[in-house]
C-alpha positions as CSV (number, residue, x, y, z in Angstrom):
1,M,104.4,112.8,69.4
2,I,107.4,111.9,70.9
3,Y,108.2,113.0,74.6
4,P,111.9,112.3,75.7
5,E,113.4,110.3,78.9
6,C,113.5,112.5,82.2
7,P,116.6,111.7,84.5
8,D,116.0,110.1,87.5
9,T,115.6,113.1,89.7
10,F,113.5,113.8,93.1
11,W,110.5,114.6,90.8
12,S,110.3,111.5,89.0
13,F,109.7,109.5,92.1
14,K,110.8,106.3,90.0
15,Y,111.8,104.4,92.9
16,A,108.2,104.9,94.6
17,L,106.4,104.2,91.6
18,K,107.8,100.8,92.0
19,F,105.7,99.8,94.3
20,I,102.5,100.4,92.5
21,R,104.0,99.1,89.4
22,K,103.8,102.1,87.7
23,R,106.7,103.3,84.8
24,A,106.5,107.1,85.1
25,G,104.4,109.8,87.0
26,S,102.3,111.2,84.4
27,P,101.8,111.6,80.7
28,P,103.0,114.6,78.6
29,L,100.2,117.2,79.1
30,G,101.5,119.4,76.4
31,L,102.1,116.8,73.8
32,L,98.3,115.6,74.4
33,T,97.2,119.0,74.5
34,V,98.9,119.8,71.0
35,A,97.9,116.6,69.2
36,A,94.5,118.0,70.0
37,M,95.3,121.1,68.2
38,L,96.2,118.9,65.4
39,P,94.0,118.2,62.1
40,A,91.4,115.4,63.2
41,E,92.1,113.6,59.6
42,W,95.9,113.0,61.0
43,S,96.8,109.6,62.4
44,K,98.5,110.3,65.4
45,R,100.7,108.3,68.1
46,L,102.1,109.1,71.0
47,V,105.9,107.4,72.1
48,D,106.9,108.5,75.9
49,L,110.3,107.1,76.5
50,N,109.6,106.9,80.1
51,V,107.4,104.8,79.9
52,T,108.1,102.6,76.6
53,R,111.1,102.6,73.5
54,L,111.0,104.6,70.3
55,R,111.2,101.5,67.8
56,A,112.2,101.8,64.2
57,K,108.8,100.6,63.2
58,D,106.9,103.9,65.0
59,L,109.5,105.9,62.8
60,A,108.9,104.0,59.5
61,W,104.9,104.5,59.9
62,A,105.5,108.0,60.6
63,D,105.4,111.2,58.2
64,L,106.3,113.5,60.9
65,A,107.9,113.8,64.2
66,M,106.9,116.1,67.0
67,V,109.2,116.7,69.8
68,S,108.4,118.5,73.2
69,A,110.6,118.7,75.8
70,M,111.8,120.7,79.2
71,V,115.1,121.6,79.9
72,V,115.8,118.7,81.8
73,Q,115.4,116.6,78.6
74,R,117.9,117.9,77.2
75,E,120.2,115.0,76.1
76,S,117.4,112.3,75.6
77,A,116.1,115.0,73.3
78,R,119.0,115.4,71.6
79,R,119.0,111.3,71.2
80,V,115.7,111.3,69.6
81,I,116.0,114.5,67.3
82,G,118.9,112.3,65.7
83,R,117.0,109.1,65.6
84,C,114.2,110.8,63.7
85,K,116.6,112.7,61.2
86,S,118.4,109.3,60.5
87,A,114.9,107.7,59.7
88,G,114.5,110.7,57.1
89,L,111.4,112.4,59.4
90,K,111.0,116.4,59.6
91,V,111.2,117.2,62.9
92,V,108.9,119.8,65.1
93,A,110.0,120.7,68.2
94,G,108.1,123.0,71.1
95,G,107.8,123.5,74.5
96,P,110.2,125.3,77.4
97,L,113.5,123.6,76.2
98,F,113.1,124.7,72.7
99,T,112.0,127.9,73.9
100,I,114.8,128.7,75.9
101,E,117.6,127.2,73.2
102,H,116.2,126.5,69.9
103,D,119.4,127.8,68.5
104,Q,121.1,124.8,69.8
105,F,119.5,122.4,67.7
106,E,120.4,122.3,64.3
107,D,119.0,119.6,63.4
108,V,115.5,120.7,64.0
109,D,113.0,121.3,60.7
110,H,110.4,123.5,62.7
111,F,110.4,125.2,66.0
112,V,106.9,126.2,67.3
113,L,107.3,127.9,70.2
114,N,105.8,130.0,73.1
115,E,102.3,128.7,73.5
116,A,100.9,126.3,71.0
117,E,97.5,128.0,71.3
118,V,99.0,131.0,69.5
119,T,102.0,129.6,67.2
120,L,100.6,126.3,66.3
121,A,97.7,127.3,63.7
122,A,100.3,129.5,61.5
123,F,102.6,126.5,61.3
124,L,100.0,123.9,59.9
125,D,98.5,126.6,57.5
126,D,102.1,127.0,56.3
127,F,102.7,123.2,56.7
128,K,99.8,122.5,54.5
129,A,100.6,124.7,52.0
130,G,104.3,123.9,51.4
131,R,105.8,126.8,52.9
132,A,106.8,126.0,56.3
133,K,108.8,128.5,58.0
134,R,111.9,127.2,60.7
135,L,110.6,129.4,63.5
136,Y,107.4,130.3,65.0
137,T,107.6,132.4,68.0
138,T,105.4,135.2,69.5
139,E,105.3,137.5,72.6
140,E,101.3,136.9,72.6
141,R,99.7,135.2,75.5
142,A,97.0,132.6,74.9
143,D,93.4,132.5,75.8
144,L,93.2,129.5,77.9
145,R,89.3,129.5,77.1
146,E,90.5,128.1,73.5
147,T,92.4,125.2,74.7
148,P,90.8,121.6,73.8
149,V,90.9,119.0,75.8
150,P,93.8,116.8,75.9
151,L,93.5,113.5,73.8
152,W,94.1,111.0,76.5
153,D,93.1,107.9,74.5
154,L,96.8,108.4,72.9
155,A,98.3,107.4,76.2
156,D,98.6,104.0,78.2
157,L,97.2,105.6,81.3
158,K,97.8,102.3,83.4
159,R,101.4,102.7,82.9
160,Y,101.2,106.2,85.1
161,G,101.0,107.1,89.0
162,W,98.6,110.2,88.5
163,M,97.2,112.4,85.6
164,S,97.8,116.3,84.8
165,L,95.2,119.1,84.4
166,Q,96.4,122.9,84.0
167,F,93.5,125.6,85.2
168,S,95.9,128.3,84.7
169,R,99.1,130.2,83.3
170,G,101.3,133.1,84.6
171,C,102.3,134.2,88.1
172,P,101.7,138.0,89.7
173,F,105.0,137.3,91.4
174,N,108.4,138.0,90.2
175,C,111.1,136.1,92.2
176,D,114.2,136.7,90.5
177,F,115.2,132.8,90.0
178,C,112.2,131.9,88.4
179,N,111.3,131.6,84.7
180,V,107.7,130.8,84.8
181,T,106.7,134.4,83.8
182,A,109.6,134.8,81.5
183,L,107.7,132.0,79.7
184,F,104.2,132.5,80.8
185,G,104.0,136.3,81.9
186,H,102.7,138.0,84.8
187,K,99.2,137.9,83.4
188,F,97.0,135.4,85.1
189,R,95.0,133.7,82.5
190,T,92.8,130.8,83.3
191,K,90.6,128.2,81.8
192,T,86.5,127.8,82.7
193,S,85.3,125.5,85.5
194,A,83.2,123.9,82.6
195,Q,86.6,123.1,80.6
196,I,88.3,122.1,83.7
197,I,85.1,119.5,84.5
198,A,85.1,118.3,80.6
199,E,88.6,117.5,80.9
200,L,88.1,115.4,84.3
201,A,85.0,113.6,82.5
202,A,87.5,112.4,79.6
203,L,89.5,110.8,81.7
204,Y,87.0,109.5,83.8
205,A,85.4,108.3,80.6
206,E,89.5,106.7,79.9
207,G,89.0,104.7,83.1
208,W,91.0,107.0,85.5
209,R,90.1,107.0,89.1
210,G,93.6,107.7,90.8
211,G,94.9,111.0,91.6
212,V,95.5,114.2,89.9
213,F,98.0,116.9,89.5
214,F,97.1,120.3,88.6
215,V,100.1,121.8,87.2
216,D,99.8,125.4,87.5
217,D,102.7,127.1,88.4
218,N,100.5,129.2,91.3
219,F,97.2,127.6,91.8
220,V,95.8,130.2,94.1
221,G,96.7,133.2,91.6
222,K,93.0,134.4,91.5
223,K,91.9,133.3,94.9
224,G,88.3,135.0,93.7
225,V,87.9,132.9,90.6
226,L,88.7,129.7,92.9
227,K,86.3,130.7,95.6
228,T,83.6,131.3,93.1
229,D,83.9,129.6,90.0
230,L,86.3,126.5,89.8
231,L,86.2,124.9,93.5
232,P,82.4,124.7,93.8
233,A,82.6,122.7,90.6
234,L,84.7,120.5,91.6
235,T,83.1,119.8,94.8
236,E,80.0,119.0,92.7
237,W,81.8,116.7,90.3
238,Q,83.3,115.0,93.2
239,R,80.0,114.4,94.8
240,T,78.9,112.6,91.7
241,H,82.0,110.9,90.9
242,R,84.0,108.2,92.8
243,R,85.9,110.8,94.8
244,M,89.5,111.6,93.1
245,R,92.7,112.9,94.8
246,F,93.9,116.3,93.8
247,Q,97.1,118.0,94.4
248,T,98.6,121.5,92.7
249,Q,101.3,123.8,93.3
250,V,100.6,127.4,95.4
251,S,102.3,130.6,97.4
252,M,102.6,131.0,100.7
253,N,100.1,133.2,101.0
254,L,97.4,130.5,100.6
255,A,98.0,130.2,104.4
256,D,96.4,133.5,105.1
257,D,93.1,132.2,103.8
258,E,91.4,129.4,105.9
259,E,88.3,129.7,103.7
260,L,90.4,129.1,100.7
261,M,92.1,126.5,102.2
262,R,89.0,124.3,103.7
263,M,87.3,125.1,100.0
264,M,90.1,123.4,98.3
265,V,89.9,120.2,100.8
266,D,86.3,120.1,100.5
267,A,86.8,120.0,96.4
268,G,89.6,116.9,96.8
269,F,92.7,119.2,97.4
270,D,95.1,116.8,100.1
271,M,98.5,118.3,99.2
272,V,100.0,121.5,97.9
273,F,104.1,122.2,97.1
274,T,105.3,125.5,97.8
275,G,108.6,126.9,97.1
276,V,109.6,127.9,100.8
277,E,113.2,128.4,99.4
278,T,114.9,129.5,102.9
279,P,114.4,130.3,106.0
280,D,116.7,133.3,106.1
281,E,115.0,136.9,105.5
282,A,117.8,138.2,103.8
283,S,118.0,135.8,101.0
284,L,114.3,136.3,100.4
285,V,114.6,139.7,99.9
286,E,117.6,139.2,97.5
287,C,115.7,137.1,95.0
288,S,112.5,139.5,95.3
289,K,110.5,136.5,97.5
290,K,108.3,138.8,98.8
291,Q,105.4,136.8,99.5
292,N,107.6,134.9,101.9
293,Q,109.2,137.8,103.5
294,G,108.4,138.8,106.9
295,R,106.3,135.7,107.7
296,D,106.5,132.9,110.2
297,L,106.7,130.0,107.5
298,V,106.6,127.0,110.1
299,A,103.4,128.8,111.5
300,D,102.0,128.9,107.8
301,V,103.0,125.2,106.9
302,K,101.2,124.2,110.0
303,R,98.4,125.8,109.5
304,M,98.2,124.1,106.0
305,Q,98.5,120.9,107.6
306,R,95.7,121.4,110.3
307,C,93.3,122.3,107.3
308,G,94.3,118.8,105.6
309,L,96.7,119.9,103.2
310,Q,100.0,117.9,102.9
311,V,102.7,120.5,102.2
312,Q,105.7,119.5,100.1
313,G,108.6,122.3,99.7
314,G,111.3,123.7,97.7
315,F,114.1,124.5,99.1
316,I,117.5,126.3,97.7
317,V,121.1,127.2,99.1
318,G,123.8,129.1,97.2
319,F,122.0,132.7,97.5
320,D,124.9,135.4,97.9
321,S,123.4,136.5,101.2
322,D,123.7,132.5,102.6
323,E,126.1,132.2,105.4
324,P,127.5,129.0,106.5
325,S,125.1,128.2,108.9
326,I,122.3,128.4,106.4
327,F,122.9,124.8,105.9
328,Q,121.9,123.4,109.5
329,R,119.4,126.1,109.8
330,Q,117.4,124.2,106.3
331,I,117.6,121.1,108.3
332,D,116.3,122.6,111.4
333,F,113.3,124.5,109.6
334,I,112.4,121.1,107.1
335,Q,112.4,119.1,110.8
336,K,110.5,121.4,112.7
337,S,108.2,122.4,109.6
338,G,107.1,118.7,109.4
339,I,107.4,119.0,105.5
340,V,108.1,115.5,104.7
341,T,109.0,115.7,100.9
342,A,111.7,118.7,100.9
343,M,113.0,118.8,97.4
344,V,116.3,120.9,98.5
345,G,118.6,122.4,95.5
346,L,121.2,124.3,94.9
347,L,120.7,128.1,93.3
348,Q,120.5,128.0,89.2
349,A,120.5,130.6,87.0
350,F,117.5,130.0,83.8
351,P,117.7,132.0,80.8
352,G,115.0,134.8,80.9
353,T,115.4,135.4,84.7
354,R,116.6,138.3,86.2
355,L,118.9,136.7,88.3
356,Y,120.8,135.1,84.8
357,E,120.8,138.8,83.5
358,R,122.6,139.8,86.5
359,L,125.2,136.8,87.5
360,K,126.2,137.3,83.2
361,R,126.9,141.1,84.0
362,E,128.9,140.3,86.7
363,G,130.9,137.2,84.9
364,R,129.3,134.6,87.0
365,L,127.4,132.1,85.0
366,L,128.9,128.7,84.1
367,G,127.3,127.6,81.1
368,R,123.8,126.4,81.0
369,T,121.5,124.8,83.7
370,S,120.6,121.2,84.4
371,G,116.8,122.3,84.4
372,D,116.6,119.9,87.5
373,G,117.4,122.1,90.5
374,V,117.5,119.3,92.5
375,D,120.8,117.6,91.2
376,G,123.6,118.9,93.0
377,T,125.0,121.3,90.0
378,T,124.7,124.8,89.7
379,N,125.8,127.0,86.7
380,L,126.9,129.7,88.5
381,I,129.7,131.1,90.5
382,P,128.2,131.4,94.3
383,R,130.0,133.7,96.9
384,M,130.5,131.0,99.1
385,S,133.1,128.9,97.4
386,L,131.8,126.2,95.6
387,E,133.5,123.3,97.2
388,R,131.6,124.8,100.7
389,L,128.2,125.1,99.0
390,R,128.1,121.6,97.7
391,E,129.5,120.2,101.2
392,G,127.1,121.7,102.9
393,Y,124.4,120.6,100.1
394,R,125.6,116.9,101.3
395,K,125.1,117.8,104.8
396,V,121.2,119.4,104.3
397,L,120.8,115.7,101.9
398,E,122.3,113.6,104.4
399,G,120.6,115.5,107.6
400,I,116.9,115.1,106.4
401,Y,116.9,111.9,104.2
402,S,118.4,109.6,107.2
403,P,115.9,107.2,107.8
404,K,115.9,108.4,111.4
405,H,115.4,112.0,110.6
406,Y,113.0,111.4,107.6
407,Y,110.6,108.8,109.8
408,E,110.9,111.7,113.0
409,R,109.7,114.2,110.3
410,V,106.6,111.9,109.2
411,R,105.4,111.7,112.6
412,T,106.1,115.9,113.0
413,F,103.7,115.7,110.2
414,L,101.1,113.2,111.1
415,R,101.0,115.1,114.6
416,E,99.2,118.5,112.8
417,Y,97.6,117.0,110.1
418,R,93.7,116.7,109.9
419,A,92.6,114.5,107.4
420,P,89.5,115.5,105.4
421,K,86.5,113.3,106.4
422,L,86.2,112.6,102.5
423,R,88.4,110.7,101.1
424,P,89.2,108.0,98.1
425,R,88.6,104.4,98.8
426,L,91.9,102.1,99.0
427,R,92.7,100.6,95.7
428,S,94.2,97.0,95.1
429,Q,97.5,99.0,94.4
430,D,97.6,100.6,97.8
431,I,97.1,97.2,99.4
432,L,99.4,95.4,97.4
433,A,102.3,98.6,97.8
434,F,102.1,97.9,101.1
435,F,103.1,94.1,101.3
436,R,106.0,95.3,99.2
437,S,106.8,98.0,101.7
438,V,106.8,94.9,104.4
439,L,109.6,93.4,102.3
440,R,112.0,96.2,101.0
441,L,111.6,98.9,103.7
442,G,110.8,96.7,106.7
443,V,113.3,93.4,105.9
444,L,115.6,94.5,103.5
445,E,116.4,98.1,104.1
446,K,118.8,99.3,107.1
447,G,116.3,101.6,108.1
448,R,114.1,99.2,108.9
449,F,113.3,99.6,112.6
450,E,112.6,103.4,112.0
451,Y,110.1,101.9,109.5
452,W,108.6,99.6,111.8
453,R,108.6,102.6,114.8
454,L,106.8,104.7,112.2
455,L,104.0,102.0,111.6
456,V,103.4,101.1,115.2
457,W,103.4,104.5,116.4
458,T,100.9,105.7,113.6
459,H,98.8,102.6,114.8
460,F,98.1,103.9,118.1
461,R,98.2,107.2,117.9
462,R,96.7,107.9,114.3
463,P,95.4,105.0,113.0
464,E,93.0,106.4,110.3
465,L,96.3,107.6,108.9
466,L,98.2,104.7,108.7
467,S,97.6,104.5,104.6
468,L,99.4,107.8,104.6
469,A,102.0,106.9,106.8
470,V,103.0,104.0,104.5
471,T,102.8,106.1,101.4
472,L,105.3,108.6,102.8
473,A,107.7,105.8,104.2
474,I,107.3,104.7,100.2
475,S,108.3,108.7,99.0
476,G,110.8,108.3,101.6
477,Y,112.7,105.4,100.0
478,H,112.6,107.2,96.7
479,C,114.3,110.4,98.2
480,R,117.1,108.2,99.9
481,K,117.8,106.1,96.8
482,I,118.3,109.9,95.1
483,C,120.4,111.7,97.9
484,S,122.4,108.5,98.1
485,R,123.8,109.3,94.2
486,L,123.8,112.7,94.8
487,V,125.7,112.5,98.3
488,A,128.4,110.4,96.6
489,K,129.4,113.1,93.8
């Protein structure tokens, strides 16, 4: 089981993870889940190139190489496949990259695409019988109640910053730039709470006590199931175990449901990522982001913060409706809302989306997407000149991630945030990260004055949030490192 390397992006948190001596964010959940679906008699080995090297002896040991990747891992995947073929191994590939671009990978022997719960069994039967086809694909959606517990024991958990679980697939919304529904459909499907508790128990048995990210594309797609089943089960599990931090992705309409937010916080959720995209109403209409239209988005964000949820946000520039003023408007919105971790990217068109099909008809595509979304590239011809768009994008990054503006935004957030009463205990790695931050951010970095100003302010105004302030300072260091590379392009 081989997971290609991810490039350095906002999402990698590479520079922040160094403060806690971790190599990557989380192990490859998809591959570990597929591993649990393989025959029990097969010997299995995971090689995650984000934490280790693919050695010649790994290839010599194997009879079969199974590769999964996202679009952002395209180039690393090519190198992996080339090495496997040179070693004489048959290659089986699946995951989002190959589901979208399998026709671009001639050296792959077998593609097992879409959702493995549906397509993998047929491949395994044919493989055992010596008649495996090159392509296995389906439009059928998987029943997640049949998804097994991932084989966590294949991963060296000590190398990762957090773990990942998945409760649901699908999204009820239809944003025209998003390929989630192209990959997983609109039908919202969930696991049972018993499955999630079993996955947590398996992680706990492996010694994991850190954070867990629920990778659902929209965790609150079925609010009723959360309120009556999953969240009560998680709350009870937390009561009888050492408390873990949970994070996930949500749509903005979570802000309308105070009861649900309170239940999420009680269950251990302290951070959510949401697609804000833009403060411009015309652009929200253009991209069919109906769940964000007609709202006071700043007030919605602050409502979540006051309930005990730190809000991370995704933002996009480059819509046809965007005027030159959008860049300063994005900066102003981000600063006012207190969204500390703001992922701002240029609009990209993914195959399978309505945006891609429209731009293809209009002759406005510039090749394939990088799959990153926040790497400063775009694969479309914008209405605004490309030069002006890139210049405005750099302005946004320089604005929100300069030390002065970043630390100011942290204070804006801390003024609103109401931390839950029950919180995970500090671990030794957290204490060591603090001392490393003192050296790196408080002594060596140019923004050291703002670092100390934040810590002093927090000590006197919100002393119970001092560890969170340090964590956010470290996250900002990572974002500034990534921004410096993007701005230099």
